[in-house]
C-alpha positions as CSV (number, residue, x, y, z in Angstrom):
1,X,66.9,193.2,102.5
2,X,70.1,192.5,100.8
3,X,68.8,191.8,97.2
4,X,66.8,194.4,95.3
5,X,62.9,194.1,95.6
6,X,61.5,192.4,92.5
7,X,58.2,193.1,90.7
8,X,57.0,189.6,91.7
9,X,57.9,190.1,95.4
10,X,56.1,193.5,95.4
11,X,53.1,191.9,93.6
12,X,52.9,189.1,96.2
13,X,52.9,191.7,99.0
14,X,50.2,193.7,97.2
15,X,48.1,190.5,96.8
16,X,48.3,190.1,100.6
17,X,47.3,193.7,101.1
18,X,44.4,193.1,98.7
19,X,43.2,190.1,100.6
20,X,43.4,192.0,103.9
21,X,41.4,194.8,102.6
22,X,38.8,192.9,100.6
23,X,38.3,190.6,103.6
24,X,38.4,193.6,106.0
25,X,40.9,191.7,108.2
26,X,43.1,194.1,110.4
27,X,45.1,191.1,111.8
28,X,46.1,190.0,108.3
29,X,46.8,193.6,107.3
30,X,49.4,193.9,110.2
31,X,51.2,190.7,109.3
32,X,52.6,192.3,106.2
33,X,54.4,195.1,108.1
34,X,57.4,194.9,110.4
35,X,56.9,195.2,114.2
36,X,58.3,198.7,114.0
37,X,56.7,199.8,110.7
38,X,55.5,203.3,110.0
39,X,52.2,203.8,107.9
40,X,51.5,207.4,106.6
41,X,47.9,207.5,105.3
42,X,48.3,211.0,103.9
43,X,51.2,213.4,103.7
44,X,49.5,215.7,106.2
45,X,49.2,213.4,109.2
46,X,51.8,211.9,111.4
47,X,52.7,208.3,110.5
48,X,51.2,205.4,112.5
49,X,54.0,203.6,114.3
50,X,54.1,199.9,114.9
51,X,51.8,197.0,114.3
52,X,49.3,197.8,117.0
53,X,48.7,201.3,115.7
54,X,48.3,199.9,112.2
55,X,45.9,197.3,113.4
56,X,43.8,200.0,115.2
57,X,43.7,202.1,112.2
58,X,42.6,199.3,110.0
59,X,39.9,198.0,112.4
60,X,38.3,201.5,112.4
61,X,38.6,202.1,108.7
62,X,37.3,198.8,107.4
63,X,34.3,198.8,110.0
64,X,32.5,201.3,107.7
65,X,33.1,199.3,104.5
66,X,31.6,196.5,102.5
67,X,32.0,194.9,99.1
68,X,35.6,196.1,98.8
69,X,37.4,195.6,95.5
70,X,41.1,196.4,95.3
71,X,43.3,196.5,92.2
72,X,46.9,197.7,91.6
73,X,49.6,198.2,89.0
74,X,53.3,198.0,90.1
75,X,54.9,201.1,88.7
76,X,58.5,200.7,89.9
77,X,60.9,198.7,92.0
78,X,64.3,200.1,92.9
79,X,66.5,198.8,95.7
80,X,64.2,198.1,98.6
81,X,61.4,200.4,97.5
82,X,58.2,199.6,95.5
83,X,55.8,202.1,94.0
84,X,52.3,201.2,92.8
85,X,49.1,202.8,91.6
86,X,46.1,201.3,93.3
87,X,42.3,201.7,93.0
88,X,39.6,200.5,95.4
89,X,35.8,200.6,95.2
90,X,33.6,199.9,98.1
91,X,30.3,200.5,99.7
92,X,30.2,202.8,102.9
93,X,28.3,201.4,105.8
94,X,25.6,202.3,106.8
95,X,25.0,205.0,104.2
96,X,25.3,202.7,101.2
97,X,27.3,205.2,99.2
98,X,29.6,203.9,96.4
99,X,33.1,205.0,97.1
100,X,36.1,205.0,94.8
101,X,39.6,205.6,96.0
102,X,42.5,206.1,93.7
103,X,46.1,206.4,95.0
104,X,49.7,205.6,95.2
105,X,51.8,203.6,97.6
106,X,55.5,204.1,98.2
107,X,56.7,201.1,100.3
108,X,60.1,200.5,101.8
109,X,60.8,196.8,102.4
110,X,62.8,195.2,105.2
111,X,62.2,191.7,103.7
112,X,60.3,190.7,100.5
113,X,57.1,190.1,102.6
114,X,57.5,192.8,105.2
115,X,57.1,196.6,104.7
116,X,59.1,198.8,107.2
117,X,57.6,202.1,105.8
118,X,54.4,202.9,103.7
119,X,53.4,206.3,102.5
120,X,50.3,206.8,100.5
121,X,48.5,209.5,98.6
122,X,44.9,209.1,97.5
123,X,41.8,210.8,96.3
124,X,38.2,209.8,97.0
125,X,35.0,210.0,95.0
126,X,31.7,209.2,96.7
127,X,28.4,208.7,94.9
128,X,25.5,209.0,97.4
129,X,23.1,206.1,97.7
130,X,19.7,207.6,96.6
131,X,16.8,205.5,97.8
132,X,14.2,204.6,95.1
Protein backbone atom coordinates (compact mmCIF):
# COMPACT_ATOMS: atom_id res chain seq x y z
CA UNK A 1 0.00 0.00 0.00
CA UNK A 2 1.34 3.39 -0.90
CA UNK A 3 -1.42 5.53 0.62
CA UNK A 4 -2.34 5.38 4.32
CA UNK A 5 -5.22 3.08 5.27
CA UNK A 6 -8.43 5.05 5.78
CA UNK A 7 -11.21 4.50 8.28
CA UNK A 8 -13.60 3.71 5.41
CA UNK A 9 -11.23 1.14 3.88
CA UNK A 10 -10.75 -0.60 7.23
CA UNK A 11 -14.52 -0.56 7.84
CA UNK A 12 -15.11 -2.09 4.39
CA UNK A 13 -12.63 -4.88 5.19
CA UNK A 14 -14.28 -5.45 8.59
CA UNK A 15 -17.69 -5.63 6.89
CA UNK A 16 -16.36 -8.46 4.71
CA UNK A 17 -14.92 -10.18 7.80
CA UNK A 18 -18.32 -9.79 9.48
CA UNK A 19 -20.09 -11.31 6.47
CA UNK A 20 -17.65 -14.25 6.38
CA UNK A 21 -18.11 -14.98 10.08
CA UNK A 22 -21.87 -14.47 10.25
CA UNK A 23 -22.33 -16.67 7.17
CA UNK A 24 -19.71 -19.09 8.51
CA UNK A 25 -17.93 -19.03 5.14
CA UNK A 26 -14.24 -20.07 5.32
CA UNK A 27 -13.67 -19.35 1.59
CA UNK A 28 -14.94 -15.78 1.96
CA UNK A 29 -12.81 -15.35 5.07
CA UNK A 30 -9.64 -16.25 3.17
CA UNK A 31 -10.36 -13.87 0.27
CA UNK A 32 -9.69 -10.86 2.50
CA UNK A 33 -6.13 -12.00 3.23
CA UNK A 34 -3.09 -12.04 0.97
CA UNK A 35 -1.83 -15.42 -0.24
CA UNK A 36 1.07 -15.21 2.24
CA UNK A 37 -0.85 -13.67 5.14
CA UNK A 38 -0.24 -14.55 8.77
CA UNK A 39 -3.09 -14.84 11.27
CA UNK A 40 -2.29 -15.03 14.97
CA UNK A 41 -5.40 -16.00 16.92
CA UNK A 42 -3.80 -15.38 20.33
CA UNK A 43 -0.39 -14.08 21.38
CA UNK A 44 0.58 -17.48 22.78
CA UNK A 45 0.30 -19.55 19.60
CA UNK A 46 2.32 -19.54 16.40
CA UNK A 47 0.62 -17.63 13.59
CA UNK A 48 -1.22 -19.43 10.84
CA UNK A 49 0.64 -18.92 7.57
CA UNK A 50 -1.07 -18.59 4.19
CA UNK A 51 -4.62 -18.76 2.97
CA UNK A 52 -4.94 -22.54 3.21
CA UNK A 53 -4.02 -22.53 6.91
CA UNK A 54 -6.44 -19.65 7.53
CA UNK A 55 -9.20 -21.46 5.66
CA UNK A 56 -8.60 -24.69 7.62
CA UNK A 57 -8.71 -22.76 10.91
CA UNK A 58 -11.94 -21.01 9.92
CA UNK A 59 -13.59 -24.21 8.71
CA UNK A 60 -12.97 -25.87 12.07
CA UNK A 61 -13.85 -22.80 14.16
CA UNK A 62 -17.19 -22.01 12.53
CA UNK A 63 -18.34 -25.63 12.34
CA UNK A 64 -19.24 -25.39 16.04
CA UNK A 65 -21.11 -22.07 15.78
CA UNK A 66 -24.56 -20.84 14.82
CA UNK A 67 -26.50 -17.58 15.05
CA UNK A 68 -23.31 -15.48 14.83
CA UNK A 69 -23.51 -11.69 15.30
CA UNK A 70 -20.31 -9.64 14.82
CA UNK A 71 -19.89 -5.92 15.51
CA UNK A 72 -16.87 -3.64 15.60
CA UNK A 73 -15.55 -0.16 16.25
CA UNK A 74 -12.52 1.15 14.38
CA UNK A 75 -10.12 2.56 16.97
CA UNK A 76 -7.25 3.74 14.79
CA UNK A 77 -5.70 3.74 11.35
CA UNK A 78 -2.05 4.71 10.94
CA UNK A 79 0.02 4.01 7.86
CA UNK A 80 -0.96 0.52 6.71
CA UNK A 81 -2.24 -0.60 10.13
CA UNK A 82 -5.79 -0.68 11.45
CA UNK A 83 -6.87 -1.44 15.02
CA UNK A 84 -10.43 -2.23 16.05
CA UNK A 85 -12.46 -3.44 19.00
CA UNK A 86 -14.87 -6.23 18.07
CA UNK A 87 -17.58 -8.24 19.76
CA UNK A 88 -19.31 -11.43 18.68
CA UNK A 89 -22.18 -13.41 20.11
CA UNK A 90 -22.98 -16.90 18.92
CA UNK A 91 -24.52 -20.19 19.91
CA UNK A 92 -22.15 -23.13 20.32
CA UNK A 93 -23.10 -26.29 18.50
CA UNK A 94 -24.28 -28.81 19.65
CA UNK A 95 -24.35 -27.68 23.31
CA UNK A 96 -26.47 -24.60 22.66
CA UNK A 97 -24.44 -22.39 25.00
CA UNK A 98 -24.53 -18.65 24.41
CA UNK A 99 -20.98 -17.42 23.80
CA UNK A 100 -19.75 -13.84 23.79
CA UNK A 101 -16.30 -12.98 22.48
CA UNK A 102 -14.78 -9.54 23.00
CA UNK A 103 -11.49 -8.61 21.42
CA UNK A 104 -9.10 -6.47 19.43
CA UNK A 105 -7.67 -6.84 15.93
CA UNK A 106 -4.39 -5.32 14.83
CA UNK A 107 -4.24 -5.63 11.03
CA UNK A 108 -1.44 -4.73 8.63
CA UNK A 109 -2.73 -4.16 5.09
CA UNK A 110 -0.96 -4.85 1.80
CA UNK A 111 -3.86 -3.32 -0.15
CA UNK A 112 -7.09 -1.68 1.07
CA UNK A 113 -8.94 -5.01 0.80
CA UNK A 114 -6.10 -7.41 1.68
CA UNK A 115 -4.58 -8.02 5.11
CA UNK A 116 -1.01 -9.31 5.24
CA UNK A 117 -0.88 -9.77 9.02
CA UNK A 118 -3.64 -10.09 11.63
CA UNK A 119 -3.07 -10.38 15.35
CA UNK A 120 -5.96 -10.68 17.76
CA UNK A 121 -6.56 -10.71 21.49
CA UNK A 122 -9.89 -11.83 22.88
CA UNK A 123 -11.79 -12.98 25.93
CA UNK A 124 -14.70 -15.38 26.02
CA UNK A 125 -17.78 -15.67 28.22
CA UNK A 126 -20.00 -18.73 27.88
CA UNK A 127 -23.44 -19.09 29.41
CA UNK A 128 -24.46 -22.74 29.52
CA UNK A 129 -27.69 -23.81 27.91
CA UNK A 130 -29.84 -25.15 30.75
CA UNK A 131 -32.66 -27.38 29.48
CA UNK A 132 -36.07 -26.48 30.87
